[in-house]
VOFI-309023 format. One record per residue: residue in one letter; x, y, z of N, C-alpha, C in turn. Coordinates in steps of 0.02 Angstrom, whole numbers, padded with zeros to 5 digits, always signed. Layout:
residues N
aXYZXYZXYZ...
end
This chain:
residues 239
m+05196+02398-02106+05268+02377-02132+05326+02433-02113d+05383+02400-02094+05445+02442-02067+05482+02452-02128y+05464+02515-02164+05501+02528-02222+05574+02554-02209d+05591+02583-02146+05662+02589-02138+05697+02527-02135k+05673+02481-02113+05713+02407-02102+05719+02386-02166i+05670+02390-02213+05671+02358-02288+05732+02398-02314i+05729+02467-02311+05774+02515-02344+05842+02491-02330l+05856+02490-02253+05923+02471-02229+05944+02401-02249d+05905+02351-02256+05918+02290-02284+05946+02287-02352m+05912+02341-02395+05929+02346-02462+05996+02387-02470l+06011+02426-02422+06068+02464-02428+06122+02422-02412n+06112+02378-02354+06173+02328-02342+06192+02285-02390r+06136+02267-02429+06153+02218-02483+06189+02254-02540i+06169+02324-02554+06216+02361-02605+06283+02368-02580v+06296+02383-02514+06357+02394-02496+06403+02338-02495k+06374+02276-02470+06410+02213-02488+06425+02197-02554l+06386+02216-02602+06397+02191-02672+06460+02249-02698e+06458+02308-02674+06512+02360-02688+06571+02325-02661e+06573+02306-02602+06634+02285-02568+06665+02223-02607k+06627+02186-02625+06646+02121-02664+06679+02142-02731v+06648+02202-02771+06679+02226-02830+06740+02249-02823e+06750+02295-02758+06809+02327-02744+06857+02287-02726w+06840+02231-02684+06896+02179-02672+06932+02142-02735l+06878+02130-02780+06900+02087-02833+06947+02140-02893s+06922+02198-02887+06962+02247-02933+07030+02267-02911n+07030+02265-02841+07092+02300-02799+07140+02231-02788n+07114+02171-02793+07150+02114-02772+07175+02116-02698a+07127+02132-02645+07151+02148-02589+07200+02104-02560q+07247+02133-02518+07299+02090-02479+07287+02063-02416a+07325+02018-02395+07305+01978-02342+07319+02025-02279n+07355+02073-02279+07368+02105-02221+07315+02154-02203d+07256+02156-02241+07201+02199-02237+07152+02154-02198a+07166+02086-02185+07115+02048-02148+07099+02054-02086e+07141+02093-02047+07129+02109-01979+07076+02164-01959l+07058+02206-02017+07017+02256-02023+06942+02236-02010p+06898+02263-01977+06826+02241-01978+06798+02253-02055t+06746+02195-02071+06727+02208-02141+06702+02279-02154g+06713+02298-02213+06682+02362-02233+06722+02422-02204s+06780+02417-02158+06805+02475-02123+06859+02507-02162k+06887+02467-02215+06944+02488-02259+06915+02551-02293k+06864+02545-02324+06829+02594-02365+06820+02664-02331y+06800+02651-02271+06777+02714-02231+06826+02733-02183r+06891+02707-02189+06940+02716-02139+06959+02790-02119f+06953+02831-02166+06974+02902-02162+06926+02937-02107l+06858+02912-02113+06817+02940-02072+06833+02912-02001s+06847+02855-01994+06866+02823-01921+06926+02870-01903d+06976+02884-01941+07035+02916-01910+07017+02983-01895y+06973+03024-01931+06944+03084-01921+06917+03090-01847l+06871+03054-01838+06833+03056-01776+06882+03030-01718h+06923+02986-01729+06964+02965-01669+07013+03021-01653q+07048+03054-01708+07097+03107-01692+07064+03161-01663s+07000+03175-01677+06975+03244-01663+06956+03229-01578n+06930+03165-01559+06921+03153-01500+06872+03209-01454l+06828+03232-01488+06788+03279-01462+06717+03242-01440p+06681+03279-01388+06637+03229-01365+06558+03239-01415r+06565+03298-01458+06510+03295-01504+06543+03329-01573i+06526+03299-01628+06544+03320-01685+06489+03326-01751k+06485+03391-01775+06439+03399-01829+06477+03410-01890l+06458+03367-01945+06491+03362-02004+06428+03370-02058l+06454+03416-02110+06404+03417-02165+06419+03363-02210f+06375+03339-02246+06382+03283-02299+06445+03299-02340t+06454+03357-02367+06512+03378-02407+06576+03368-02373e+06574+03386-02309+06637+03376-02268+06655+03303-02260i+06598+03262-02253+06608+03187-02239+06645+03164-02307e+06611+03193-02369+06642+03169-02436+06717+03190-02443d+06736+03257-02413+06798+03273-02408+06840+03232-02375i+06820+03206-02317+06852+03167-02270+06867+03105-02306l+06817+03068-02331+06825+03002-02362+06858+03005-02435k+06853+03072-02461+06880+03070-02535+06848+03038-02590f+06782+03032-02575+06743+03006-02626+06675+03034-02609k+06626+03024-02663+06560+03053-02657+06511+03002-02619l+06470+03028-02575+06424+02981-02543+06373+02958-02587p+06338+02902-02582+06288+02876-02625+06224+02913-02611e+06191+02921-02663+06114+02957-02652+06085+02947-02601s+06081+02877-02581+06048+02849-02517+06059+02889-02459a+06128+02901-02454+06151+02931-02392+06117+03010-02381t+06087+03038-02428+06067+03102-02424+05993+03100-02421t+05966+03039-02435+05884+03033-02444+05856+02983-02391h+05900+02948-02366+05871+02890-02316+05904+02892-02252r+05862+02906-02199+05892+02916-02126+05926+02843-02104a+05892+02788-02140+05922+02728-02120+05991+02717-02132f+06024+02748-02188+06087+02741-02217+06138+02751-02148w+06116+02798-02100+06167+02822-02043+06142+02789-01986a+06112+02716-01984+06100+02690-01923+06144+02664-01884n+06146+02670-01825+06198+02639-01774+06205+02566-01774t+06223+02528-01830+06217+02455-01832+06274+02425-01860t+06297+02376-01826+06370+02342-01858+06356+02304-01924s+06291+02296-01935+06276+02261-02012+06272+02312-02066h+06288+02378-02049+06303+02427-02106+06366+02451-02098s+06418+02440-02160+06479+02450-02158+06507+02515-02134i+06473+02567-02159+06486+02635-02143+06486+02648-02069a+06441+02618-02040+06427+02623-01966+06493+02607-01916l+06529+02553-01955+06580+02537-01914+06640+02582-01908s+06635+02626-01953+06681+02701-01955+06684+02730-01897w+06621+02737-01858+06609+02781-01800+06606+02739-01741l+06567+02671-01747+06558+02626-01695+06627+02597-01665s+06675+02589-01719+06732+02562-01692+06784+02603-01656v+06771+02672-01660+06804+02716-01627+06758+02756-01574n+06708+02716-01553+06669+02739-01491+06634+02794-01495y+06608+02809-01564+06557+02866-01580+06495+02826-01605s+06440+02870-01590+06374+02851-01626+06352+02914-01660v+06292+02898-01703+06264+02954-01738+06198+02971-01690v+06193+03034-01667+06142+03057-01628+06084+03094-01661e+06110+03119-01722+06054+03167-01762+06075+03171-01835v+06025+03157-01874+06033+03161-01954+05985+03202-01972n+06006+03258-02008+05970+03313-02033+05970+03313-02118l+05918+03276-02150+05928+03264-02218+05916+03334-02255e+05879+03374-02218+05852+03433-02254+05917+03491-02259e+05946+03495-02199+06009+03537-02195+06081+03504-02210k+06060+03437-02225+06120+03393-02244+06185+03391-02196y+06172+03362-02138+06219+03362-02085+06214+03311-02043i+06261+03278-02007+06256+03221-01961+06295+03250-01896i+06272+03231-01843+06307+03248-01774+06325+03171-01747f+06384+03173-01741+06418+03122-01702+06422+03127-01623e+06418+03082-01577+06435+03096-01519+06474+03039-01488r+06529+03053-01442+06566+03001-01415+06526+02973-01357k+06528+02902-01364+06497+02866-01305+06532+02874-01237r+06488+02875-01188+06513+02890-01126+06517+02827-01082d+06551+02826-01020+06556+02763-00986+06477+02753-00958f+06450+02709-00983+06376+02685-00967+06365+02683-00894e+06413+02653-00865+06403+02642-00783+06400+02704-00753k+06417+02761-00775+06425+02830-00739+06359+02867-00760m+06330+02841-00805+06268+02885-00837+06212+02887-00793t+06182+02940-00783+06118+02934-00738+06065+02910-00791i+06005+02886-00757+05950+02869-00795+05923+02921-00849d+05926+02983-00822+05904+03033-00869+05948+03034-00929e+06008+03027-00920+06053+03027-00979+06052+02969-01020q+06043+02916-00988+06024+02860-01031+05965+02865-01083m+05907+02892-01043+05842+02908-01086+05852+02958-01131r+05895+03007-01123+05902+03051-01170+05933+03027-01236m+05990+02985-01219+06030+02950-01270+05988+02904-01312v+05957+02857-01285+05907+02814-01320+05872+02845-01364v+05825+02892-01332+05770+02930-01369+05796+02970-01426a+05862+03006-01414+05898+03039-01474+05912+02990-01527e+05934+02927-01515+05956+02879-01566+05891+02852-01603i+05835+02840-01562+05782+02830-01598+05751+02869-01645v+05753+02934-01619+05725+02994-01661+05769+02997-01724s+05833+02992-01715+05893+03004-01762+05875+02948-01826e+05861+02895-01796+05860+02841-01850+05789+02828-01886y+05735+02842-01843+05666+02826-01866+05624+02889-01869g+05644+02953-01852+05612+03012-01851+05572+03029-01786a+05552+03081-01779+05498+03095-01716+05439+03063-01730h+05399+03045-01682+05328+03015-01672+05345+02939-01679y+05396+02911-01679+05413+02839-01677+05378+02814-01610k+05338+02757-01615+05301+02732-01557+05340+02674-01532i+05341+02669-01466+05386+02607-01437+05336+02587-01369s+05345+02526-01365+05297+02504-01304+05343+02501-01234l+05306+02502-01185+05358+02493-01118+05393+02436-01119k+05374+02382-01140+05413+02318-01138+05479+02337-01181e+05457+02361-01245+05517+02366-01296+05572+02419-01258l+05553+02470-01226+05598+02512-01203+05628+02489-01145y+05601+02449-01105+05634+02411-01055+05696+02373-01071e+05670+02337-01137+05724+02289-01168+05776+02325-01186l+05768+02378-01226+05820+02426-01255+05866+02452-01212l+05838+02475-01151+05876+02509-01097+05919+02448-01064s+05892+02400-01068+05929+02339-01023+05981+02317-01061a+05970+02314-01137+06021+02287-01179+06082+02332-01185r+06061+02405-01190+06110+02450-01200+06158+02468-01135f+06119+02466-01083+06157+02494-01025+06141+02448-00962k+06114+02394-00968+06107+02348-00915+06070+02375-00859t+06025+02420-00882+05981+02454-00832+05928+02410-00807n+05911+02402-00738+05857+02373-00712+05795+02404-00720s+05738+02372-00752+05678+02398-00767+05641+02434-00706s+05666+02414-00643+05619+02438-00583+05647+02516-00581s+05712+02528-00609+05741+02601-00605+05715+02647-00666i+05667+02623-00706+05647+02661-00764+05566+02672-00764i+05554+02730-00762+05481+02755-00757+05476+02808-00819p+05465+02784-00883+05455+02823-00941+05400+02883-00927s+05357+02871-00890+05303+02924-00886+05333+02987-00851d+05391+02986-00814+05426+03047-00786+05455+03084-00840y+05448+03055-00902+05483+03097-00965+05437+03111-01015c+05379+03116-00995+05324+03141-01041+05311+03204-01046y+05286+03239-01104+05267+03305-01113+05193+03319-01082n+05157+03259-01086+05087+03255-01074+05066+03227-01009r+05122+03206-00964+05103+03172-00905+05146+03203-00853v+05122+03199-00788+05163+03212-00730+05145+03173-00673n+05201+03144-00643+05192+03110-00584+05204+03146-00520r+05166+03128-00472+05177+03163-00410+05249+03145-00374g+05273+03206-00349+05344+03195-00324+05396+03206-00370i+05382+03210-00430+05442+03216-00487+05434+03289-00497a+05499+03325-00505+05506+03396-00533+05502+03397-00603f+05439+03408-00622+05420+03403-00693+05457+03443-00748e+05481+03508-00715+05508+03556-00758+05590+03542-00757k+05609+03507-00709+05679+03482-00710+05706+03412-00750k+05641+03385-00764+05663+03317-00805+05660+03332-00880p+05698+03291-00920+05700+03304-00993+05635+03274-01018h+05603+03303-01056+05535+03283-01086+05553+03250-01156l+05539+03184-01166+05551+03145-01214+05499+03111-01258f+05435+03103-01221+05387+03062-01253+05315+03095-01249r+05272+03072-01282+05199+03086-01275+05176+03020-01253f+05141+03015-01198+05123+02950-01181+05046+02946-01216l+05036+02883-01246+04973+02875-01282+04917+02827-01250g+04949+02797-01195+04886+02755-01155+04913+02672-01181d+04902+02626-01126+04907+02561-01153+04973+02550-01153g+05024+02582-01112+05089+02562-01119+05130+02584-01179i+05107+02625-01220+05130+02650-01287+05153+02724-01275y+05221+02735-01296+05248+02792-01291+05274+02824-01369e+05258+02882-01386+05282+02912-01443+05346+02953-01436c+05396+02934-01470+05468+02972-01457+05460+03024-01490l+05475+03089-01451+05483+03152-01485+05548+03190-01481g+05575+03169-01417+05649+03202-01408+05640+03265-01373e+05701+03293-01349+05703+03351-01314+05688+03416-01361n+05659+03464-01323+05653+03527-01357+05596+03515-01414f+05561+03470-01417+05499+03467-01462+05455+03527-01453p+05428+03544-01509+05381+03605-01504+05311+03582-01491f+05305+03547-01427+05248+03509-01409+05193+03560-01391t+05126+03539-01415+05064+03578-01403+05010+03531-01378g+04996+03549-01314+04938+03508-01283+04943+03498-01207d+04889+03468-01178+04877+03474-01105+04924+03425-01076v+04941+03445-01019+04975+03399-00968+04929+03371-00912e+04919+03303-00904+04884+03278-00860+04919+03241-00788n+04890+03259-00735+04911+03222-00675+04902+03142-00685a+04957+03105-00682+04946+03027-00691+04905+02990-00657n+04893+03017-00584+04851+02973-00545+04778+02987-00560d+04757+03043-00582+04676+03047-00590+04658+03082-00658s+04715+03099-00704+04705+03124-00765+04678+03200-00771v+04677+03228-00706+04668+03303-00702+04718+03343-00752v+04688+03385-00784+04730+03434-00818+04763+03480-00779v+04828+03489-00768+04867+03533-00724+04913+03589-00762g+04915+03578-00832+04954+03631-00871+04946+03619-00942s+04980+03657-00981+04975+03651-01050+05038+03670-01086w+05050+03641-01138+05113+03665-01187+05075+03705-01240e+05115+03761-01266+05097+03795-01323+05166+03803-01366n+05171+03757-01410+05231+03762-01459+05295+03764-01415g+05300+03714-01372+05362+03703-01332+05368+03741-01265v+05323+03778-01254+05324+03830-01194+05273+03797-01144f+05284+03790-01083+05247+03758-01033+05218+03804-00987r+05154+03790-00967+05124+03841-00914+05074+03791-00874k+05079+03812-00811+05037+03773-00758+04974+03807-00748n+04920+03777-00730+04861+03806-00719+04851+03799-00640a+04782+03821-00621+04775+03815-00544+04774+03754-00509n+04756+03700-00547+04757+03630-00522+04830+03610-00505w+04889+03635-00526+04949+03619-00514+04958+03624-00440n+04948+03685-00408+04959+03696-00343+04912+03660-00297l+04853+03661-00320+04797+03626-00280+04821+03548-00276l+04852+03524-00316+04865+03445-00306+04950+03442-00278g+04977+03492-00263+05034+03492-00233+05089+03466-00282l+05084+03476-00344+05144+03452-00380+05194+03493-00382k+05261+03465-00398+05331+03497-00401+05327+03542-00453
end
């Protein structure tokens, strides 16, 4: 069962009810009609992000409350889904409408990191993979499992990337492809087999073996995020 989706749906319903109550109590004026649904309530956050124009912005929950001039609901500090990058959630319009997205949610240390979207046509495949996995981990947490088909569809929808350009196994902690500079690639996944990948994100404290994709020979290992090659690495002529 997808609990994050259930929670997000519930939050959306609550927000919509809040907006209806606010509209009735304030007798909203016609000149607000051109604003996207839900944006009026969070407009101070939109203005803050737009005026900052920084590529990456970290804000504590308390700082966001100061910007908005009201206290965030409890769900914002307890459910990652509250900060999902989706136009169906009113608060998300406050950053999506000014070309930002949430790339990290830390409920323990109570902060959010926003990142300005880049020109997708100029992004490399590595950058696209980094962004997609960062958003998946941000919204669903590390260890979220995704199929190869779903990953292709996600990258195609987001960046119009041709599936022939995408080789997810090049971005695995536990798998290396011949001809790929393993240590120069961003490591984002753990390959689980049968076209399934576990999203871990960059700089994950991974521990486990690394296998050559062609023959499953162990060629190195990670220990708490530190990678070391073994003798098989050079014997197989890996980069």
